[in-house]
C-alpha positions as protocol buffer text, in pm:
chain_id: "A"
residue {
  index: 1
  type: MET
  ca { x: 761 y: -655 z: -153 }
}
residue {
  index: 2
  type: SER
  ca { x: 547 y: -345 z: -128 }
}
residue {
  index: 3
  type: ALA
  ca { x: 185 y: -275 z: -209 }
}
residue {
  index: 4
  type: ARG
  ca { x: -16 y: 6 z: -363 }
}
residue {
  index: 5
  type: ILE
  ca { x: -356 y: 94 z: -218 }
}
residue {
  index: 6
  type: TYR
  ca { x: -586 y: 282 z: -455 }
}
residue {
  index: 7
  type: LYS
  ca { x: -945 y: 328 z: -565 }
}
residue {
  index: 8
  type: PRO
  ca { x: -985 y: 195 z: -922 }
}
residue {
  index: 9
  type: ALA
  ca { x: -1092 y: 439 z: -1192 }
}
residue {
  index: 10
  type: LYS
  ca { x: -1386 y: 394 z: -1425 }
}
residue {
  index: 11
  type: THR
  ca { x: -1297 y: 203 z: -1739 }
}
residue {
  index: 12
  type: ALA
  ca { x: -1278 y: 394 z: -2064 }
}
residue {
  index: 13
  type: MET
  ca { x: -1476 y: 129 z: -2249 }
}
residue {
  index: 14
  type: GLN
  ca { x: -1815 y: 188 z: -2085 }
}
residue {
  index: 15
  type: SER
  ca { x: -1989 y: 460 z: -1891 }
}
residue {
  index: 16
  type: GLY
  ca { x: -2075 y: 242 z: -1591 }
}
residue {
  index: 17
  type: THR
  ca { x: -1909 y: 276 z: -1253 }
}
residue {
  index: 18
  type: ALA
  ca { x: -1903 y: -90 z: -1149 }
}
residue {
  index: 19
  type: LYS
  ca { x: -1602 y: -202 z: -942 }
}
residue {
  index: 20
  type: THR
  ca { x: -1502 y: 158 z: -869 }
}
residue {
  index: 21
  type: HIS
  ca { x: -1650 y: 187 z: -520 }
}
residue {
  index: 22
  type: ASP
  ca { x: -1407 y: -47 z: -342 }
}
residue {
  index: 23
  type: TRP
  ca { x: -1041 y: 8 z: -259 }
}
residue {
  index: 24
  type: ALA
  ca { x: -785 y: -229 z: -412 }
}
residue {
  index: 25
  type: ILE
  ca { x: -437 y: -352 z: -321 }
}
residue {
  index: 26
  type: ASP
  ca { x: -187 y: -442 z: -593 }
}
residue {
  index: 27
  type: PHE
  ca { x: 151 y: -590 z: -504 }
}
residue {
  index: 28
  type: ASP
  ca { x: 474 y: -479 z: -672 }
}
residue {
  index: 29
  type: PRO
  ca { x: 672 y: -753 z: -850 }
}
residue {
  index: 30
  type: GLU
  ca { x: 941 y: -925 z: -644 }
}
residue {
  index: 31
  type: GLU
  ca { x: 1135 y: -1060 z: -941 }
}
residue {
  index: 32
  type: PRO
  ca { x: 1165 y: -935 z: -1300 }
}
residue {
  index: 33
  type: ARG
  ca { x: 974 y: -1092 z: -1584 }
}
residue {
  index: 34
  type: GLN
  ca { x: 1160 y: -1326 z: -1817 }
}
residue {
  index: 35
  type: VAL
  ca { x: 1108 y: -1419 z: -2180 }
}
residue {
  index: 36
  type: GLU
  ca { x: 1056 y: -1791 z: -2222 }
}
residue {
  index: 37
  type: PRO
  ca { x: 1297 y: -1910 z: -2495 }
}
residue {
  index: 38
  type: LEU
  ca { x: 1072 y: -2168 z: -2663 }
}
residue {
  index: 39
  type: MET
  ca { x: 750 y: -1972 z: -2721 }
}
residue {
  index: 40
  type: GLY
  ca { x: 866 y: -1617 z: -2653 }
}
residue {
  index: 41
  type: TRP
  ca { x: 605 y: -1559 z: -2382 }
}
residue {
  index: 42
  type: THR
  ca { x: 678 y: -1327 z: -2093 }
}
residue {
  index: 43
  type: SER
  ca { x: 656 y: -1506 z: -1761 }
}
residue {
  index: 44
  type: SER
  ca { x: 731 y: -1458 z: -1395 }
}
residue {
  index: 45
  type: GLY
  ca { x: 748 y: -1682 z: -1091 }
}
residue {
  index: 46
  type: ASP
  ca { x: 593 y: -1416 z: -869 }
}
residue {
  index: 47
  type: MET
  ca { x: 234 y: -1516 z: -795 }
}
residue {
  index: 48
  type: ARG
  ca { x: 148 y: -1202 z: -593 }
}
residue {
  index: 49
  type: GLN
  ca { x: 176 y: -1002 z: -912 }
}
residue {
  index: 50
  type: GLN
  ca { x: -148 y: -1166 z: -1031 }
}
residue {
  index: 51
  type: LEU
  ca { x: -333 y: -1094 z: -706 }
}
residue {
  index: 52
  type: ARG
  ca { x: -565 y: -797 z: -647 }
}
residue {
  index: 53
  type: LEU
  ca { x: -739 y: -766 z: -313 }
}
residue {
  index: 54
  type: ARG
  ca { x: -1053 y: -554 z: -273 }
}
residue {
  index: 55
  type: PHE
  ca { x: -1174 y: -382 z: 43 }
}
residue {
  index: 56
  type: ALA
  ca { x: -1482 y: -172 z: 119 }
}
residue {
  index: 57
  type: THR
  ca { x: -1283 y: 111 z: 282 }
}
residue {
  index: 58
  type: LYS
  ca { x: -932 y: 251 z: 271 }
}
residue {
  index: 59
  type: GLU
  ca { x: -892 y: 186 z: 644 }
}
residue {
  index: 60
  type: GLU
  ca { x: -956 y: -187 z: 593 }
}
residue {
  index: 61
  type: ALA
  ca { x: -691 y: -204 z: 322 }
}
residue {
  index: 62
  type: VAL
  ca { x: -436 y: -18 z: 538 }
}
residue {
  index: 63
  type: ALA
  ca { x: -516 y: -245 z: 835 }
}
residue {
  index: 64
  type: TYR
  ca { x: -457 y: -553 z: 616 }
}
residue {
  index: 65
  type: CYS
  ca { x: -113 y: -428 z: 511 }
}
residue {
  index: 66
  type: GLU
  ca { x: -16 y: -338 z: 866 }
}
residue {
  index: 67
  type: ARG
  ca { x: -143 y: -670 z: 1003 }
}
residue {
  index: 68
  type: HIS
  ca { x: 67 y: -867 z: 751 }
}
residue {
  index: 69
  type: GLY
  ca { x: 372 y: -639 z: 768 }
}
residue {
  index: 70
  type: VAL
  ca { x: 353 y: -526 z: 406 }
}
residue {
  index: 71
  type: PRO
  ca { x: 490 y: -177 z: 332 }
}
residue {
  index: 72
  type: TYR
  ca { x: 227 y: 19 z: 142 }
}
residue {
  index: 73
  type: GLN
  ca { x: 167 y: 342 z: -44 }
}
residue {
  index: 74
  type: VAL
  ca { x: -181 y: 499 z: -55 }
}
residue {
  index: 75
  type: THR
  ca { x: -285 y: 677 z: -373 }
}
residue {
  index: 76
  type: GLU
  ca { x: -577 y: 909 z: -311 }
}
residue {
  index: 77
  type: GLU
  ca { x: -850 y: 934 z: -572 }
}
residue {
  index: 78
  type: LYS
  ca { x: -859 y: 1243 z: -792 }
}
residue {
  index: 79
  type: PRO
  ca { x: -1175 y: 1452 z: -813 }
}
residue {
  index: 80
  type: VAL
  ca { x: -1379 y: 1399 z: -1127 }
}
residue {
  index: 81
  type: ALA
  ca { x: -1351 y: 1698 z: -1360 }
}
residue {
  index: 82
  type: ARG
  ca { x: -1652 y: 1648 z: -1582 }
}
residue {
  index: 83
  type: ARG
  ca { x: -1903 y: 1894 z: -1720 }
}
residue {
  index: 84
  type: LEU
  ca { x: -2254 y: 1759 z: -1700 }
}
residue {
  index: 85
  type: ALA
  ca { x: -2441 y: 1828 z: -2021 }
}
residue {
  index: 86
  type: SER
  ca { x: -2728 y: 1676 z: -2205 }
}
residue {
  index: 87
  type: TYR
  ca { x: -2778 y: 1610 z: -2574 }
}
residue {
  index: 88
  type: SER
  ca { x: -3021 y: 1898 z: -2603 }
}
residue {
  index: 89
  type: ASP
  ca { x: -2745 y: 2143 z: -2504 }
}
residue {
  index: 90
  type: ASN
  ca { x: -2604 y: 2096 z: -2856 }
}
residue {
  index: 91
  type: PHE
  ca { x: -2906 y: 2276 z: -2998 }
}
residue {
  index: 92
  type: ALA
  ca { x: -2963 y: 2543 z: -2729 }
}
residue {
  index: 93
  type: PHE
  ca { x: -2990 y: 2912 z: -2822 }
}
residue {
  index: 94
  type: LYS
  ca { x: -2739 y: 3001 z: -2552 }
}
residue {
  index: 95
  type: ARG
  ca { x: -2470 y: 2795 z: -2728 }
}
residue {
  index: 96
  type: ARG
  ca { x: -2163 y: 3005 z: -2808 }
}
residue {
  index: 97
  type: ASP
  ca { x: -2012 y: 2802 z: -3092 }
}
residue {
  index: 98
  type: ALA
  ca { x: -2174 y: 2711 z: -3418 }
}
residue {
  index: 99
  type: TRP
  ca { x: -2302 y: 2357 z: -3435 }
}
residue {
  index: 100
  type: SER
  ca { x: -2255 y: 2168 z: -3758 }
}
residue {
  index: 101
  type: HIS
  ca { x: -2233 y: 1814 z: -3877 }
}
């Protein structure tokens, strides 16, 4: 059983940044998933696969894994590559490309 420590990314569905400030721990599956023969659902007996722990800092998450003897892998967050622009920039005189509907 190993764990992955990471900082969750912003969801693609909304522009808010809720739940992206904390660090999270996800556990890798210990046993493979199985298809249940009657209904065809995918199931697993591994309950840690459903667990996500949240911590305020990366150091707290690493300390938790070391305290409980869980091997871990830290994934650093990537810098945000985003150009800040406003709606009025679409109509600016300095715009290089033609704007059309």
